[in-house]
N, C-alpha and C positions, 0 to 999 in steps of 0.2 A: 806151352807151346800149344797144343790144344785151345786154351782161351785166347791167346793171340789169332788163331784163324778166324774163331768166332767171330771175334774184334772186327776185322779184317772183312769178311764176309757182311758182317752189319755194316763197315762203312761204306763197303761199295755199294749196298744197295739204299742207303740210304742217301748216296749223292745222286745218282742214277733214279729214285722215283720218281715220278711227274708230280707228284702230289707233294712236295716238302715247298714248295715258295706258293703261296698265294698272291691274289691279288683277287680286286674286283674290276672287270674290264664287260665294256659294251663295244656293239657296232654300230655307228650310227648309218644316216639316211645313204651317206658317200661313202660307203664301205670300209670306211677308216677306223679301225677298234681304238676303242679311248681304254685307259686303265687309271686303276687309282691304285698307289704304292707308293712308298717310300716315307708319309706321313710319321711326324716325329710321333703324333697324340693323335685322338682320335676328335680333340675341339678343334687341331690344324686341321683335321681330312673336313670335317664339317665347315668349319669357316673358309677353305677352298670353294664345295659345294655350294654354301648360300653366296659365294661372290660372281656363282655363273650366271649368267643369262639366261633367264628359263622365259622360251615362249609354247604355248599350249599350239598344238600341232592339229588341233581337231579344227573341220572349219565348219562352218553352220547350215552345210545341205546335209552331216550327218545328223542334225537334231535340234530344235529351237530352243531347246532346254539344259544346259549341259554343266556338268560340276566336276571340277578336275582337283582331287585331292595328292597332292605329294607331301610325301612324309619321310623322313630320316631323320632315327633317334627313336628312343624308347618313350611308352607311354604316350604319343600322344593322340588328342582326343579332339572329330570335329565332330556336329550336330549340327546339318541343315534340313530346313523344311522351308521350302518354297510357293511358293504360287506368282505362277507369270504368263506371259505370252511369250516372252521372249527372253533367256536367260544367259547368260557367261561368266560361271563364277571358278576361280583360280583358288584353289585354296594352299599354300607351302610352308611346310614348318621342317626346319631344319633344326634339332636340338631335343632334348628332353623335357616333359612333364607341359608341354604347350595345349594351349586348349583356343580351338572356337567354336562358338555355337551361333547360328544362324536362323533366323525366324523372318521372313520378308512375304511382301507380298505388293507388287509393284506391276503395270505392265509391264515393264523393259527393268529389267535387272542385269548390269556388270559390274562387277567387284571383282578384286583380286588381295587377297592380306598373304601378305609374306610376314612368316616371324624367325627371326636366325639366333636362337639363345633357350636362354631354358626357362621356363615356369612362365609364361607368356601367355595370357587372355587376352582376346579379343570378343566382344556379345554384340551382335547388330539385331536390334527389335524394332521392325517396323510392320504391324499386322494391319495400317492405315488402308492400304490400298492404294497408292499412289501411283503417277505416269512412270515415272524415270526414278531409278535408286542406281547411284554409281558411286563408289569408292575405290579407292585405291591405298592400301594401309600399309604400312613398312615398319616392324617395330626388329631394333638390332640392339638386341641388350640382352637383360634378365630382370627377371620381376617384374615385368611391364603390362598395367591392364588399361584397357581403352573400350567402355562402354558405349555404345550409341543407340539411344532411344526415341523412335519416331524418324521423320522425312518433312523437309520442307523447300521451298526454293534455296533457300541459302544452303544447304547441307546436301542438295541431289547430287552435286557433283563433288565430293568431299575426298581431299589428299590428306593423309595425315603422316608421318615418317618421325617417330620417335626412336633415339637413340641414348644410350646409360642403362642405366639402371634401377630400377625403383621406383620408376615412374608410374603415377595412374593419371588418367583424362576420362573424363565424363562429360558426355554431349546431349542435351536434350534439345531435341526438333522439334516441337509442336507447333501448329499456326496458331 
């Protein structure tokens, strides 16, 4: 009888405890609460988040050189070394063990890198001091590698969309 009373009290406490159901939630600018719950696995949650439209809400009035980093996952790394009069850089990593390395020198830099998946690498090295360096890089998949050296008029507005697994691209853009 004593054990059943403890069990009943514990059961009621568990049902009334506000901390038993956890979900990630966020309130957007319109006051609407957004919630992440009910996903079957972590990969389905990451897939959902990766397919959301991301836009930077920082205006140029705040600063003339902006680097936004958004990381969802474990062991993601970003290294950004830039020299510019004006830059807007968005780096988004959804997954695990992704790596982005930027070493750029340009008057104007506009760059957006999105990595969806695991073990993707993007390296962008341009230390020559060009007028414009603009890129949109999307890596959807696992074990993708894109290495970009230099910049010229052909590659100054480069867009790359990598799909699948185990892909390697190397770009050498020199005058």
